[in-house]
N, C-alpha and C positions, 0 to 999 in steps of 0.2 A: 128527598128524604132518603132514597135508596143509597145515594153516594154518600151521605152522611154516615149511615149504618156501616157501609163497607169502610169507611175511614176508621170508625170506633173499632171494628173487628180487626182490622189490620194493626192499628196502634196497639191493642191489646195483645195481639199475637207478638208483636215486636217486644213489648214489655215482658212478657211471659218468657221469651226466648233469652232475653237480656238476663232476667233474673235466674233462669236455669244456667246459663253460662257463668254468671257470678257464683252461684253456688258450686258448680263444678270446679271453678278455679279456686275457691275457698276450701273445698273438700280436699282437693289435691295438696294445697298448702298444709293443712291440718294432718293429713295422712303423712306427709313428708316430716313434719315436725314429730309426730308420735313415733314413726319409724326411727328417726334419728335419736329421740329420747331413749328408746329401748336399746339401741345400739350402744350409746354412751354407758348404760348401765352394764351391758354385757362386756363392754371393754374396760370396766371399772375406771372410767374417766370422770372423776369427781367434779371438776370444774364444768365440764360439757354438760354433764347430767344436771346439776343444779342451775346452770343457765337456762334450762328449760322452764323453770318455775318463776312465778312472781315472788316477790320478797315476803309476802303475807300468805303464801299458798299453804295448804294443809294436804298431808299424806296420811291416808288411812290404809293400814296393812291388814293382813289376814288374822292376825290376833286382836282379840277385843281390847287389849291395852294400847294398841298402835294407832293413836289418833294424835299426830305430831304436827307441829308448826315446823318451819324450816330449820330453826336452831336445833330442835330436838331430833329432826330427821337427819340433819348433817352429822350430829353427833353419833347416831346409830350408823349411818352409812360409811362415815370416813374410815374406821377400821376394817370394815368389810372391803372396801375398795382399795385400801393400802396392802392388803393381803391378796389383791387381784382375785377376790371372790365374788365379782359382781354377779348379777343374776341376768341370765338370758330369757327373754321373753319375746316370742315372735307372734304377732297378730295373725290369725287366719280367718277371722271375721271382724267387721268393724262397721259400726252405724254411727254416722256423723250428722248433727242437726245444728241449725244456726238461728240466733235471734234475728228479728226482722232488721235491726240496724247492722247486721253483719259483722258486730264486733265481739260477739259472745258465740261460742260453740260449745256443744256438749256431746259426748260420745259414750259409746259401750263397745267393748272389743273382747272377743274370745282369744285366749293367749296359749300357745304351747309354753310350758315352764317345766322345771324340774319337779313341780308339785302337780303334774299333769295339767289338765285343762284349768285355767284360771280365768276370772272375768275382771277386766279393768274397765273402770268408768270414771269420767271426770268432767271438768269444765275448763275450756281455755278462753282467755281474753286477749284481745288485739291490743297490744302495747306499742304504739307507733305503727311500724309495718310488721311486727314480729308476733306470732301467736305464743302465748306463755300459759303454763298449767297453773291454774288458780286452785284446783281441788283435784285429787286423785284417789281412787279407792281400788284397791286389789282385793278380790274375793276369791277363795277356793270354791269350786263348784262340786256339789255332791248330787249324784243322780237321785232323784226322788225315790227310786226303788231301794236305794242303799242307806238312806237316813236312818231307819230302825237299827241297822248294824253299826252305824257311826255313833249314835246317841250314848250308848254305855261307855264309850271311850271319852266323852267330853262332859257328860251332864255333871259329874262331881267337881271338877275343876271349874267349870263355869259357874256353878252354884256358889263356890268359895269366892270366885271373882266378883259375881254379882253383889255378894254380901259386902265385900271390900269396897266396891265403888259406891255403893249406897251409903256406907258409913263415912266416906271421905267428904 
């Protein structure tokens, strides 16, 4: 009985170590993809940038109107990249999580940007052997202590926008 117990404990330890190694390897892959994605944006490399997305991906920007499919996002991005005005975003904190099947990952990251600290979050899916962005959200961060100061700047415009969206 004691030998059986030791075999189970040893087997469980091996499985745990293997899962940890798999997650570490996948985490490294996802980190490399996200870093290269941000580099393509900084370099205004249109083709490389959009190669990181699935064809049916969604990009949600900092403005409430920026909820774009890839056709819409490409239309917005192309003139910006043609003028070499891509956006530089460098992650300084990132959390990555995986579905049990290892084919879906989700993440959140804090980014240094021209808009100060922003938060990126999203979902990646494994397409063949490559991780692709299926959904990306970019948000500006406002310290809680500063929300009262920011509200007067945005309330009027957001009320107008809310009315417009509800009427559509």
